[in-house]
C-alpha positions in Angstrom: -22.8 16.0 3.7 -19.8 18.3 3.8 -18.5 19.2 0.5 -14.8 18.7 1.4 -15.7 15.2 2.7 -17.4 13.9 -0.3 -17.1 14.3 -3.8 -19.1 12.8 -6.5 -16.4 9.9 -7.6 -15.7 9.9 -3.7 -17.7 6.7 -3.8 -15.6 4.9 -6.1 -12.6 5.9 -4.6 -13.6 4.3 -1.3 -15.0 1.6 -3.0 -11.4 1.1 -4.5 -9.8 2.0 -0.6 -11.6 -0.9 0.7 -11.0 -3.6 -2.2 -7.5 -2.4 -1.9 -7.5 -2.8 2.0 -9.3 -5.9 1.6 -7.3 -8.2 -0.9 -4.2 -7.1 1.6 -5.6 -8.0 4.8 -6.5 -11.4 2.5 -3.6 -11.8 1.7 -1.6 -11.5 4.5 -4.3 -13.6 6.6 -3.4 -16.5 4.2 0.0 -16.4 4.5 0.2 -16.4 7.9 -2.8 -17.9 9.3 -3.5 -21.2 6.8 -0.1 -21.0 4.7 1.8 -20.9 7.6 4.3 -18.1 5.9 6.4 -17.6 9.1 7.6 -21.6 9.9 8.2 -22.2 6.1 11.3 -19.4 5.7 12.0 -18.9 2.4 9.1 -19.9 -0.9 10.4 -20.5 -4.1 7.7 -18.9 -6.1 9.8 -18.0 -9.5 12.7 -17.5 -10.4 13.2 -14.3 -9.6 10.8 -14.0 -7.0 10.2 -15.5 -3.3 8.2 -15.3 -0.5 9.7 -14.7 3.0 7.5 -13.3 6.3 9.4 -10.3 7.4 7.7 -7.8 10.5 8.5 -4.5 9.5 8.2 -1.7 11.7 9.1 1.0 10.2 7.2 2.8 6.8 7.6 1.9 3.4 11.0 0.4 2.2 11.4 -0.3 5.9 12.4 3.0 6.5 12.2 4.7 10.1 12.1 1.9 12.0 10.5 1.9 15.4 10.1 -1.4 17.7 9.0 0.7 20.4 5.5 1.6 21.3 5.6 5.2 21.1 7.4 5.3 18.3 4.9 2.3 16.9 1.6 5.1 18.0 3.9 8.2 16.4 3.8 6.0 12.5 -0.3 5.6 12.9 -1.0 8.8 13.7 0.9 10.2 11.1 -0.8 7.7 8.4 -4.2 8.6 9.5 -3.1 12.4 8.9 -1.8 11.5 5.4 -5.1 9.5 5.0 -7.5 12.3 5.6 -5.6 14.5 3.8 -5.8 12.0 1.3 -9.6 11.9 1.7 -9.6 15.2 0.8 -8.1 15.4 -1.8 -10.4 12.3 -3.4 -13.8 14.2 -2.6 -12.0 17.2 -4.7 -11.2 14.5 -7.7 -12.6 15.5 -11.1 -12.1 12.2 -12.8 -12.4 8.7 -12.6 -8.2 8.3 -12.6 -7.6 10.4 -9.8 -10.2 9.0 -7.7 -8.8 5.4 -8.8 -5.5 6.0 -8.1 -6.4 7.9 -4.1 -8.7 5.2 -3.2 -5.2 2.9 -3.9 -3.2 5.1 -2.0 -5.6 5.1 0.7 -6.9 1.6 0.9 -3.2 0.8 1.0 -2.3 2.5 4.3 -4.9 1.2 5.6 -4.6 -2.0 4.7 -0.7 -1.0 6.1 -2.4 0.7 9.4 -4.3 -2.6 10.3 -1.4 -4.6 10.6 0.7 -1.5 12.6 -3.0 -1.5 14.9 -3.2 -5.6 15.6 0.6 -6.4 15.5 2.6 -3.7 16.0 4.3 -4.7 12.9 3.4 -4.6 8.9 3.6 -8.0 7.5 5.5 -7.8 3.9 6.3 -10.8 2.5 7.3 -10.3 -1.4 10.9 -10.1 -2.3 12.0 -10.0 -5.6 15.5 -10.4 -7.0 18.0 -11.0 -9.9 20.9 -13.6 -9.2 23.2 -14.7 -11.5 25.9 -17.6 -10.3 27.1 -16.2 -7.4 26.1 -12.4 -7.7 22.5 -12.2 -5.9 20.4 -8.4 -5.9 17.5 -8.2 -3.3 15.3 -5.6 -3.8 12.7 -4.6 -0.5 10.7 -7.5 1.0 7.1 -5.5 0.5 3.3 -6.4 0.5 0.3 -6.1 -1.7 -0.6 -2.8 0.4 2.7 -1.3 -1.2 1.6 -2.4 -4.2 -1.5 -0.9 -4.3 0.2 2.6 -3.4 2.9 2.8 -5.4 0.4 2.0 -8.0 -1.8 4.4 -7.4 1.0 7.3 -7.2 2.1 5.9 -10.9 -1.8 6.9 -11.7 -1.5 9.8 -10.1 2.0 11.1 -11.9 0.6 9.8 -15.5 -2.1 12.1 -14.8 0.2 14.7 -13.9 2.5 14.3 -16.4 1.3 12.9 -19.3 -2.6 13.2 -19.0 -2.6 16.7 -18.2 0.1 17.8 -21.3 -2.0 16.3 -23.5 -4.9 18.2 -22.7 -7.4 15.1 -22.2 -9.9 15.5 -19.4 -12.3 13.3 -18.3 -15.2 14.6 -16.8 
């Protein structure tokens, strides 16, 4: 295989991506088709966490909402291009933390891309909030693919800002 498409840690990153996408899709399937979240409305899980059903026609945090077919295909094309670039980066990964982080980002992107391809929108369902009396602040509604993407970005930032500054390198 071409060295820019497969490196020593690509298999590890690929396994992480598959696991992240599978967990994301399984959670969405369960909440939509087994638990039937859309018919239940808002479900309290904890004093700061609810499950809600949201069709996200945009990208992360509901930005760039695109309900038309052309817009949805454009968002899917952007996601495919991003995954391809991340894959090339993964093939060049020099340590397991980078491969793990990139695998999480790719897996999250794939999980949401599957939704967009099948449904024309992404299923979001996790709502964190803070409330006191009549005051309430809702965070964005998101899904486990978004969690994987954020965790991957945090891993890359950790590696770039903290780990590299300490001079520690893992083979």
